[in-house]
C-alpha positions as CSV (number, residue, x, y, z in Angstrom):
1,X,0.4,-0.2,-0.2
2,X,0.8,3.3,-1.3
3,X,1.9,5.7,2.0
4,X,0.6,9.3,1.7
5,X,3.6,11.8,1.1
6,X,2.3,14.2,-1.5
7,X,4.1,17.5,-2.6
8,X,3.0,20.4,-2.8
9,X,5.0,20.8,-6.2
10,X,6.8,18.2,-8.3
11,X,9.2,20.7,-9.3
12,X,12.8,19.9,-7.5
13,X,13.5,23.6,-8.3
14,X,10.9,24.7,-5.5
15,X,12.1,24.6,-2.0
16,X,9.6,22.5,0.2
17,X,7.9,25.1,2.8
18,X,10.2,25.1,5.7
19,X,8.9,28.2,8.1
20,X,7.3,30.3,10.4
21,X,4.0,31.8,11.4
22,X,5.3,35.3,11.3
23,X,4.6,38.6,13.7
24,X,7.4,41.1,14.2
25,X,8.6,41.8,17.5
26,X,7.6,45.3,17.1
27,X,3.7,45.1,17.4
28,X,2.5,41.1,16.8
29,X,-1.1,41.5,15.6
30,X,-0.8,45.0,15.2
31,X,2.8,44.8,13.6
32,X,1.1,46.7,10.6
33,X,0.5,49.8,12.5
34,X,4.0,50.1,14.0
35,X,5.8,48.5,10.8
36,X,9.7,48.8,11.2
37,X,11.0,47.7,7.6
38,X,14.8,47.4,9.3
39,X,13.6,45.3,12.2
40,X,11.7,43.0,9.5
41,X,14.6,42.1,7.3
42,X,16.8,41.6,10.4
43,X,14.1,39.1,11.6
44,X,14.0,37.5,8.2
45,X,17.9,37.4,8.1
46,X,18.1,35.2,11.0
47,X,15.1,32.9,9.4
48,X,16.8,32.3,6.4
49,X,20.2,32.0,8.1
50,X,19.0,28.8,9.7
51,X,17.3,27.2,6.3
52,X,13.8,28.5,6.6
53,X,12.2,29.2,3.1
54,X,9.2,30.9,3.8
55,X,6.9,32.2,6.3
56,X,2.9,32.8,7.1
57,X,1.8,35.9,7.0
58,X,-1.8,37.9,8.2
59,X,-4.0,40.7,6.9
60,X,-5.1,41.6,10.5
61,X,-8.5,41.8,9.5
62,X,-9.5,45.3,11.7
63,X,-6.7,46.9,10.0
64,X,-6.7,46.0,6.5
65,X,-10.6,46.0,5.9
66,X,-11.7,49.0,8.2
67,X,-15.0,49.8,6.4
68,X,-17.1,47.2,4.4
69,X,-15.8,48.8,1.2
70,X,-12.7,50.2,1.8
71,X,-9.3,48.9,2.0
72,X,-6.6,50.6,4.1
73,X,-3.9,51.2,1.1
74,X,-1.2,52.5,3.6
75,X,-1.4,49.0,5.6
76,X,-1.1,47.4,1.7
77,X,1.9,49.3,1.0
78,X,3.6,48.1,4.0
79,X,2.6,44.8,3.2
80,X,4.3,45.1,-0.2
81,X,7.5,46.4,1.5
82,X,7.0,42.8,3.7
83,X,6.8,41.3,0.2
84,X,9.8,42.9,-0.7
85,X,11.6,42.0,2.1
86,X,11.1,38.4,1.4
87,X,12.2,38.9,-2.3
88,X,15.7,40.1,-0.8
89,X,15.8,37.1,1.5
90,X,15.3,34.9,-0.7
91,X,12.1,33.5,1.2
92,X,8.4,33.3,0.6
93,X,5.5,33.8,2.2
94,X,1.6,32.4,2.5
95,X,-0.4,35.4,3.3
96,X,-3.8,34.7,5.5
97,X,-6.8,36.5,4.6
98,X,-9.5,36.4,7.5
99,X,-7.7,36.9,10.5
100,X,-10.2,38.2,13.4
101,X,-8.6,35.5,15.4
102,X,-5.3,35.0,17.2
103,X,-3.7,33.7,20.3
104,X,-6.3,33.4,22.5
105,X,-8.5,36.6,21.6
106,X,-10.7,37.3,19.0
107,X,-10.9,40.8,17.0
108,X,-13.3,42.1,14.5
109,X,-13.8,45.3,12.3
110,X,-15.8,47.4,13.7
111,X,-18.4,47.5,11.1
112,X,-18.9,43.5,11.8
113,X,-22.0,44.5,13.9
114,X,-22.4,40.8,15.3
115,X,-23.3,39.5,11.8
116,X,-22.9,35.8,11.3
117,X,-19.6,34.8,9.2
118,X,-20.8,31.8,7.6
119,X,-24.7,32.8,6.9
120,X,-25.2,36.0,6.8
121,X,-24.9,36.8,2.9
122,X,-23.9,40.5,3.1
123,X,-21.3,39.4,5.5
124,X,-20.1,36.4,3.3
125,X,-20.0,38.9,0.5
126,X,-17.8,41.4,2.5
127,X,-15.2,38.5,3.0
128,X,-15.0,37.1,-0.5
129,X,-14.9,40.9,-1.6
130,X,-11.7,41.3,0.8
131,X,-10.1,37.9,-0.4
132,X,-10.5,39.3,-4.3
133,X,-8.9,42.7,-3.3
134,X,-5.7,41.6,-1.5
135,X,-5.2,39.0,-4.0
136,X,-5.7,41.6,-7.1
137,X,-3.0,43.5,-5.0
138,X,-0.6,41.0,-4.5
139,X,-1.0,38.1,-6.9
140,X,1.7,38.6,-9.1
141,X,4.7,39.2,-6.4
142,X,7.2,36.7,-6.5
143,X,7.3,36.5,-2.6
144,X,3.7,34.8,-2.6
145,X,3.8,31.1,-2.4
146,X,0.0,30.2,-1.5
147,X,-2.8,31.5,0.5
148,X,-4.8,30.8,3.6
149,X,-8.2,31.9,4.1
150,X,-8.1,32.4,7.8
151,X,-6.7,31.7,11.1
152,X,-8.7,29.0,12.8
153,X,-11.9,30.1,11.7
154,X,-13.5,27.3,14.1
155,X,-12.5,29.5,17.0
156,X,-13.6,33.0,15.6
157,X,-16.5,32.4,13.0
158,X,-18.7,30.8,15.4
159,X,-17.6,28.8,18.4
160,X,-17.8,25.4,17.5
161,X,-18.1,23.7,21.0
162,X,-20.9,26.1,21.6
163,X,-22.8,26.8,18.3
164,X,-20.6,24.8,15.5
165,X,-22.2,25.5,11.7
166,X,-23.3,22.7,9.7
167,X,-20.9,21.7,7.0
168,X,-23.1,22.4,4.1
169,X,-22.6,26.0,5.4
170,X,-18.9,26.0,5.9
171,X,-18.2,24.4,2.8
172,X,-20.4,26.7,1.0
173,X,-18.4,29.6,2.6
174,X,-15.1,27.9,2.1
175,X,-16.0,27.5,-1.6
176,X,-17.3,31.2,-1.9
177,X,-14.0,32.6,-0.4
178,X,-11.6,30.1,-2.6
179,X,-13.3,31.5,-5.7
180,X,-12.6,35.1,-4.5
181,X,-8.6,34.1,-4.6
182,X,-9.1,32.6,-8.1
183,X,-11.2,35.4,-9.5
184,X,-8.7,38.1,-7.9
185,X,-5.8,36.0,-10.2
186,X,-4.6,34.0,-7.6
187,X,-3.1,30.9,-9.1
188,X,-1.1,29.9,-5.9
189,X,-1.9,27.0,-3.5
190,X,-5.0,28.1,-1.5
191,X,-6.2,26.3,1.7
192,X,-8.4,27.4,4.8
193,X,-6.3,27.7,7.6
194,X,-8.9,25.9,10.3
195,X,-6.5,23.9,11.9
196,X,-7.9,20.0,10.5
197,X,-9.8,20.1,13.8
198,X,-13.0,18.0,12.4
199,X,-14.3,15.0,12.0
200,X,-12.1,13.5,9.9
201,X,-9.2,14.1,12.2
202,X,-10.3,14.6,15.6
203,X,-13.8,12.8,15.9
204,X,-15.3,16.5,17.1
205,X,-17.8,18.2,14.4
206,X,-16.8,21.8,13.9
207,X,-18.6,22.1,10.3
208,X,-15.1,22.1,8.7
209,X,-14.8,18.5,7.0
210,X,-11.8,18.0,4.9
211,X,-14.0,15.4,2.8
212,X,-16.1,18.1,1.9
213,X,-13.7,21.1,1.0
214,X,-11.6,18.8,-0.9
215,X,-12.9,20.1,-4.1
216,X,-11.7,23.7,-3.3
217,X,-8.6,23.8,-1.5
218,X,-5.0,22.7,-2.6
219,X,-3.7,21.4,0.8
220,X,-4.5,20.6,4.4
221,X,-2.9,22.4,7.1
222,X,-2.9,20.6,10.7
223,X,-2.4,23.1,13.6
224,X,-1.4,20.7,16.4
225,X,-1.3,21.4,20.1
226,X,-3.1,19.0,22.3
227,X,-1.2,17.6,24.9
228,X,-0.9,13.8,26.5
229,X,0.4,11.9,29.2
230,X,3.1,9.9,27.7
231,X,6.1,11.4,26.2
232,X,6.0,9.2,23.5
233,X,2.5,9.4,22.4
234,X,3.5,13.5,22.9
235,X,6.2,13.0,20.4
236,X,3.8,10.9,17.7
237,X,0.9,13.5,18.1
238,X,1.5,15.7,15.2
239,X,2.7,12.7,12.8
240,X,-0.6,10.7,13.6
241,X,-2.8,13.5,13.0
242,X,-0.8,14.5,9.6
243,X,-1.6,10.8,8.9
244,X,-5.3,11.4,9.2
245,X,-5.5,14.7,7.8
246,X,-4.3,13.0,4.4
247,X,-7.8,11.3,4.1
248,X,-8.6,13.1,0.6
249,X,-5.0,13.0,-0.8
250,X,-4.1,16.1,-0.9
251,X,-0.2,17.5,0.5
252,X,-0.2,17.7,4.4
253,X,1.4,20.7,5.4
254,X,2.3,20.8,9.3
255,X,0.9,24.9,9.4
256,X,1.3,25.4,13.3
257,X,3.0,23.6,15.8
258,X,5.3,24.7,18.9
259,X,5.8,25.4,22.5
260,X,6.2,28.4,24.9
261,X,9.2,28.8,26.6
262,X,7.2,29.6,29.6
263,X,5.4,26.0,29.9
264,X,8.4,24.0,28.4
265,X,12.3,24.0,29.5
266,X,14.5,25.1,26.5
267,X,16.0,21.5,26.3
268,X,12.9,20.2,26.4
269,X,11.6,22.7,23.7
270,X,14.4,21.7,21.4
271,X,13.5,18.0,22.3
272,X,9.7,18.4,20.9
273,X,10.5,20.5,17.8
274,X,13.1,17.7,16.7
275,X,10.3,14.9,17.3
276,X,8.1,16.9,15.9
277,X,9.6,17.7,12.5
278,X,11.1,14.3,11.9
279,X,8.0,12.1,13.2
280,X,5.7,14.1,10.6
281,X,7.9,14.0,7.7
282,X,7.6,10.2,8.3
283,X,3.8,10.9,9.0
284,X,3.6,12.0,5.8
285,X,4.0,16.2,5.9
286,X,6.0,17.6,3.1
287,X,5.5,21.4,4.5
288,X,6.2,22.8,8.2
289,X,5.5,26.2,9.6
290,X,6.7,26.6,13.2
291,X,4.6,28.5,15.9
292,X,5.9,31.6,15.6
293,X,9.0,33.6,14.6
294,X,9.8,35.6,17.7
295,X,9.2,36.3,21.5
296,X,7.3,39.6,22.1
297,X,8.4,40.8,25.8
298,X,8.0,44.4,25.1
299,X,4.3,43.9,24.4
300,X,3.5,42.7,27.6
301,X,0.6,45.3,28.0
302,X,-1.2,44.6,24.7
303,X,-3.6,42.0,24.1
304,X,-3.5,39.0,23.9
305,X,-0.3,38.9,25.8
306,X,-1.5,40.9,28.8
307,X,-3.9,38.0,29.5
308,X,-2.3,35.0,27.8
309,X,1.5,35.9,29.1
310,X,2.8,32.5,28.0
311,X,1.9,33.6,24.6
312,X,4.6,35.7,24.3
313,X,7.3,33.1,24.4
314,X,6.5,30.6,21.7
315,X,9.0,32.4,19.6
316,X,12.1,30.4,17.8
317,X,14.0,33.7,18.5
318,X,14.2,35.7,21.4
319,X,13.2,39.0,21.9
320,X,16.5,40.6,20.4
321,X,16.1,38.0,17.8
322,X,18.5,35.8,18.4
323,X,18.1,32.0,17.9
324,X,16.3,30.0,20.5
325,X,16.9,25.9,20.6
326,X,13.7,25.4,18.5
327,X,15.4,27.5,15.8
328,X,18.5,25.6,15.7
329,X,16.7,22.3,15.6
330,X,14.8,23.6,12.4
331,X,18.2,24.4,11.0
332,X,19.3,21.0,11.5
333,X,16.3,20.0,10.2
334,X,16.7,22.0,6.9
335,X,20.2,20.4,6.7
336,X,18.8,17.0,6.6
337,X,16.0,17.9,3.9
338,X,18.7,19.1,1.5
339,X,21.1,16.4,2.3
340,X,18.1,14.1,1.0
341,X,16.8,16.2,-1.7
342,X,13.5,15.9,0.4
343,X,11.4,16.9,-2.9
344,X,12.5,14.0,-4.7
345,X,11.7,11.4,-1.9
346,X,8.3,9.4,-0.5
347,X,7.7,7.1,1.8
348,X,8.4,3.4,1.8
349,X,5.4,1.4,1.0
350,X,3.7,-0.8,3.8
351,X,1.6,-3.8,3.6
352,X,0.5,-3.2,7.0
353,X,-3.1,-1.4,7.3
354,X,-4.2,0.0,10.4
355,X,-8.2,0.5,10.3
356,X,-10.1,3.9,10.8
357,X,-13.6,2.9,11.9
358,X,-16.1,4.9,10.0
359,X,-17.7,5.7,13.0
360,X,-15.0,8.4,13.8
361,X,-16.3,10.9,11.3
362,X,-19.8,9.6,10.1
363,X,-22.7,10.0,12.8
364,X,-24.7,6.8,12.0
365,X,-28.2,7.0,13.5
366,X,-28.0,6.8,17.3
367,X,-24.4,6.1,17.5
368,X,-22.7,8.3,20.1
369,X,-20.2,10.7,19.8
370,X,-18.7,9.5,23.2
371,X,-17.3,6.7,20.8
372,X,-14.7,9.0,18.9
373,X,-12.2,9.5,21.5
374,X,-11.7,6.0,22.0
375,X,-11.1,5.3,18.6
376,X,-8.9,8.4,18.2
377,X,-6.9,7.3,21.4
378,X,-6.8,3.6,20.5
379,X,-5.5,4.3,16.9
380,X,-3.0,6.7,18.0
381,X,-1.6,4.3,20.7
382,X,-1.5,1.6,18.0
383,X,0.6,3.7,15.6
384,X,3.1,4.6,18.5
385,X,3.2,0.6,18.6
386,X,3.7,0.2,15.2
387,X,6.5,2.7,15.2
388,X,8.2,0.9,18.0
389,X,8.1,-2.1,16.2
390,X,9.4,-1.0,12.8
391,X,6.4,-2.0,11.4
392,X,5.4,0.4,8.5
393,X,1.9,0.9,8.5
394,X,-0.7,2.9,6.2
395,X,-4.1,4.2,7.4
396,X,-7.3,2.6,5.5
397,X,-10.3,3.9,6.2
398,X,-13.5,2.1,6.4
399,X,-15.5,4.9,5.5
400,X,-13.6,4.7,1.7
401,X,-13.5,1.1,1.7
402,X,-10.9,-1.0,3.9
403,X,-7.5,-1.6,1.5
404,X,-7.7,-4.8,-0.7
405,X,-4.0,-5.0,-0.4
406,X,-2.8,-5.3,3.1
407,X,-1.1,-8.8,4.4
408,X,-1.9,-7.3,8.0
409,X,-5.1,-5.6,9.3
410,X,-5.0,-3.9,12.7
411,X,-8.2,-3.2,14.7
412,X,-6.7,-2.0,18.2
413,X,-9.2,-1.9,20.5
414,X,-11.4,0.8,18.6
415,X,-14.5,-1.7,19.2
416,X,-17.0,-0.3,16.2
417,X,-17.3,-1.7,12.4
418,X,-19.7,-1.7,10.1
419,X,-21.2,-4.7,8.4
420,X,-19.8,-4.2,5.3
421,X,-16.1,-4.0,6.6
422,X,-16.3,-7.0,9.0
423,X,-17.6,-9.0,6.0
424,X,-14.6,-7.8,3.6
425,X,-11.9,-8.6,6.5
426,X,-13.9,-11.9,7.1
427,X,-12.9,-12.2,3.1
428,X,-9.2,-10.9,3.1
429,X,-8.6,-13.8,6.0
430,X,-10.0,-16.4,4.1
431,X,-7.7,-14.9,0.9
432,X,-4.5,-14.8,3.0
433,X,-4.2,-12.0,5.0
434,X,-4.2,-11.7,8.9
435,X,-6.6,-9.7,10.8
436,X,-6.0,-8.8,14.4
437,X,-8.4,-7.2,16.5
438,X,-8.3,-6.4,20.3
439,X,-11.3,-6.3,22.1
440,X,-12.6,-3.2,24.2
441,X,-16.3,-2.9,26.0
442,X,-16.5,1.0,25.3
443,X,-16.0,3.6,27.6
444,X,-19.9,4.7,28.4
445,X,-22.6,1.6,29.6
446,X,-24.7,1.9,26.4
447,X,-24.9,-1.2,24.5
448,X,-21.5,-2.7,26.1
449,X,-19.5,-5.4,24.2
450,X,-18.8,-5.5,20.3
451,X,-20.3,-3.1,18.3
452,X,-20.3,-5.4,15.0
453,X,-21.9,-9.1,14.1
454,X,-20.4,-12.2,13.8
455,X,-17.4,-12.2,16.6
456,X,-17.8,-16.0,17.2
457,X,-17.4,-17.4,13.6
458,X,-14.6,-14.6,12.8
459,X,-12.2,-15.9,15.3
460,X,-13.4,-19.2,16.2
461,X,-14.9,-19.0,19.5
462,X,-18.3,-18.6,21.9
463,X,-17.9,-15.6,23.8
464,X,-19.3,-15.7,27.2
465,X,-20.7,-12.0,27.6
466,X,-23.8,-11.3,30.1
467,X,-26.1,-8.7,29.1
468,X,-25.3,-5.2,30.3
469,X,-22.5,-6.1,32.9
470,X,-18.8,-5.7,31.8
471,X,-16.4,-8.6,32.9
472,X,-14.0,-6.2,35.1
473,X,-10.2,-6.6,34.9
474,X,-9.2,-7.1,38.4
475,X,-5.6,-7.2,37.9
476,X,-3.4,-3.8,37.9
477,X,-0.9,-5.7,35.2
478,X,-2.1,-7.8,32.5
479,X,0.5,-11.0,32.2
480,X,-0.1,-12.6,28.7
481,X,1.8,-16.0,28.9
482,X,2.4,-17.5,25.5
483,X,1.6,-21.5,25.3
484,X,2.6,-22.0,22.0
485,X,4.9,-20.4,19.2
486,X,3.5,-17.2,17.9
487,X,5.4,-15.5,15.1
488,X,9.0,-14.7,16.8
489,X,7.3,-15.2,20.3
490,X,8.3,-18.3,22.0
491,X,6.5,-20.6,23.7
492,X,6.9,-19.8,27.5
493,X,7.6,-15.9,27.3
494,X,5.3,-13.7,29.0
495,X,4.6,-10.1,28.0
496,X,2.8,-7.6,30.5
497,X,1.0,-4.6,29.5
498,X,-0.4,-1.7,31.4
499,X,-4.5,-2.1,33.0
500,X,-6.4,0.9,32.8
501,X,-9.7,2.3,31.9
502,X,-12.9,3.2,33.5
503,X,-15.6,0.7,34.8
504,X,-17.1,0.4,31.5
505,X,-13.6,-0.2,29.5
506,X,-11.6,-1.8,32.1
507,X,-13.2,-5.1,31.0
508,X,-12.3,-8.5,29.0
509,X,-13.9,-10.9,26.9
510,X,-14.5,-14.3,27.8
511,X,-14.2,-17.0,25.8
512,X,-14.3,-20.5,24.9
513,X,-12.2,-22.0,22.1
514,X,-14.8,-23.2,19.2
515,X,-11.9,-23.9,16.6
516,X,-9.5,-21.3,17.4
517,X,-6.0,-22.2,19.1
518,X,-5.0,-20.6,22.2
519,X,-1.5,-19.2,22.3
520,X,-1.1,-17.2,25.5
521,X,-3.4,-16.9,28.7
522,X,-3.4,-14.8,31.3
523,X,-2.6,-15.0,35.1
524,X,-5.8,-16.6,35.8
525,X,-5.5,-19.2,32.8
526,X,-8.0,-17.7,30.7
527,X,-7.5,-17.4,26.7
528,X,-5.7,-13.5,26.3
529,X,-4.9,-14.4,22.7
530,X,-6.1,-17.2,20.1
531,X,-5.3,-17.5,16.6
532,X,-7.7,-18.9,13.8
533,X,-7.1,-20.2,10.6
534,X,-9.5,-19.9,8.0
535,X,-9.2,-20.3,4.5
536,X,-5.2,-19.6,3.2
537,X,-5.0,-16.9,6.4
538,X,-6.0,-16.2,9.5
539,X,-7.4,-13.8,12.5
540,X,-6.0,-12.9,16.0
541,X,-8.0,-12.1,19.0
542,X,-7.1,-10.3,22.0
543,X,-9.2,-10.6,24.5
544,X,-8.1,-7.5,26.2
545,X,-8.2,-3.9,25.3
546,X,-4.6,-3.8,25.3
547,X,-4.2,-0.5,22.8
548,X,-6.9,1.1,24.9
549,X,-5.7,0.3,28.2
550,X,-2.0,2.0,27.1
551,X,-3.5,5.2,25.9
552,X,-5.0,5.4,29.2
553,X,-2.1,5.0,31.1
554,X,0.1,7.9,31.7
555,X,3.9,7.4,31.0
556,X,3.2,3.7,29.4
557,X,5.6,3.5,26.4
558,X,7.3,1.5,25.5
559,X,4.8,-0.9,26.4
560,X,4.6,-4.8,25.3
561,X,2.4,-4.0,22.2
562,X,5.3,-3.7,20.0
563,X,6.0,-6.9,21.0
564,X,2.7,-8.5,19.6
565,X,2.7,-6.6,16.4
566,X,6.3,-7.3,15.7
567,X,5.3,-11.3,16.1
568,X,1.9,-10.3,14.1
569,X,4.2,-9.1,11.3
570,X,6.3,-12.3,10.8
571,X,3.1,-14.4,11.4
572,X,1.5,-12.4,8.4
573,X,4.6,-12.0,6.1
574,X,4.4,-8.2,6.5
575,X,7.2,-6.2,5.4
576,X,9.7,-4.7,8.1
577,X,12.1,-3.3,5.8
578,X,14.6,-1.9,8.7
579,X,14.8,-2.8,12.2
580,X,16.6,-2.4,15.3
581,X,17.1,-4.1,18.3
582,X,15.2,-1.5,21.0
583,X,11.9,-0.2,21.1
584,X,12.9,3.2,21.9
585,X,14.2,3.9,19.0
586,X,12.2,3.6,15.6
587,X,13.2,2.8,12.0
588,X,11.8,3.8,8.9
589,X,12.7,4.6,5.3
590,X,12.3,7.3,2.7
591,X,13.1,6.5,-0.8
592,X,14.4,8.8,-3.7
593,X,13.2,8.8,-7.2
594,X,16.9,7.9,-8.1
595,X,16.5,4.8,-6.3
596,X,18.6,6.0,-2.9
597,X,17.4,4.9,0.0
598,X,17.4,6.8,3.4
599,X,17.2,5.3,6.7
600,X,15.6,7.4,9.7
601,X,16.3,6.4,13.0
602,X,14.5,8.3,15.9
603,X,15.1,7.7,19.6
604,X,12.5,7.8,22.5
605,X,15.1,6.9,25.2
606,X,16.3,9.8,27.7
607,X,19.5,8.1,27.7
608,X,22.3,7.4,24.8
609,X,21.6,4.6,22.9
610,X,23.4,2.4,20.2
611,X,21.6,0.4,17.8
612,X,22.6,-1.9,14.8
613,X,20.1,-1.6,11.9
614,X,19.2,-4.6,10.2
615,X,18.2,-3.7,7.0
616,X,19.0,-4.7,3.1
617,X,22.0,-2.3,2.6
618,X,24.7,-0.9,4.4
619,X,24.4,2.0,6.8
620,X,26.5,5.1,5.6
621,X,26.9,9.1,6.7
622,X,25.2,11.2,4.5
623,X,28.1,13.8,4.5
624,X,31.1,11.6,4.2
625,X,29.6,8.2,2.6
626,X,31.7,6.3,5.7
627,X,29.8,2.9,7.1
628,X,27.8,3.6,10.1
629,X,27.0,0.0,11.3
630,X,25.9,0.5,14.9
631,X,25.0,4.4,15.3
632,X,24.7,5.8,18.6
633,X,21.7,8.5,19.1
634,X,21.8,11.3,21.7
635,X,18.6,11.3,24.4
636,X,15.7,11.7,21.9
637,X,18.1,11.9,19.2
638,X,17.5,11.5,15.5
639,X,20.1,10.3,12.9
640,X,19.7,10.1,9.3
641,X,21.9,7.6,7.1
642,X,21.6,6.7,3.3
643,X,21.2,2.6,2.6
644,X,23.9,1.6,0.1
């Protein structure tokens, strides 16, 4: 299966988007009122010296559109100089039109008067007019490389947690504004700037649908800030959301990510940037924009910094323009992109499929939105475990039809499947694939148990569930003792898993074999893992919600699911083209169109670690070509080598 890695352009002469969201330190969102051409050029010079190729810029809406039918030409003159400064620095920028939300505060043009931004026809017309007018002024400037309609419109146009607009309304609004860019002469790539926070990625309905708006946009731009209770999961958060955001096949640009050094130490900020940049690349992102370019200490009495003071210190440079640790990480990343000729690279194919249930994004009658966080978190943890197992996986969406060409299918404690997908997976097992499912009872008491039919026949068991009653897991640690060889796990080995969940989900599936072989038991002698041959393939049932329990456990990783996935891959004959001998280091490949292969090693260890990659080829240093058979990774470090 092809793993998503679409680039914005196939022209190797065009540099990939590696940049920062930009407000000058002279004014933050109000920079156009106090615009200083000299300071802006100094700021851009520092970014360019560290390998950045572009910025994301902002038309602060109240300043650029002061009256319904008037553009402020003085502000436009300043923005034109801003574009000239980019050209002088050898950089590009992506302007953002409707900027009424920023860093914890919303600002309206004085003339809005409470009108709805999506459904008031006059108000939509004024937005479209503004977009067209600004595009006409700047579309032919060589520094403009793309356009964004808004900044995080779900938090501005209508607060989606309180009163979300419908997808039909948002899609029509997006169509009008995207068309306004084209009417204004803009031919560069355009997207929404919404953060990709909708159903297809998060399971939350805010009206912005990647599928519905795909016809009008040229790329998708996740904004990733959510936190976790496990550091490894946190390091893979942006990568996983980029994987989900690729639902339409459009290029994925990690449009916002970053940390405030008021809440994260300098060293840990560097770690977060390093991990997010490299893991998101391996997750399919092909562009990056850090939040943000500078600190704002001198703006402490200006909104939003007076009430969101930590927002002053998201910068990759400090108040004087000096580089901070994150900028140095971006510089290192830029050098790697150059060394591997990234625009001509793509991710290696996979034959393991991570199945995304349609229930994440579709509101089936009387299904419950409360199930969606379970689906997201279990999939996220499974993604982390697959990384620890050096197992390349491709997401396959039930809503699009589950992939037909995988050797291994992972269904990790997500609980729900439609009848169509279940039957397809039954067929795939009979045709020779391996289908793995871990049981989950659900996180609420409504209809406890599996939300699909035919479990007994599918897995060769007879379940012993009682109506309405979850079978509680009483142990604090699940000990899974193997009674038979399983993949590369030998009989007699024991895997230990964290136990967690609420009164509904901290539950196991009691079964008796009815054709399946018990390959592992729990500490009470009950079946914990069963293997069932069917046709040319097999199904594997875990009677415990392994991925859900790990996802609900703080600081769980690395945990033993990666070992189970490794054994499943061996059983299924699923490809693991490069492996290392530590679950704290993940290995993956990028392939260049000329046949070269590049090995990424990413460590989740807080200690220095040495690994010996096993692959078809010899790892060599990118710069010197010298063999590196056993590379050493610094704490949370990354090594990129060529395989020859």
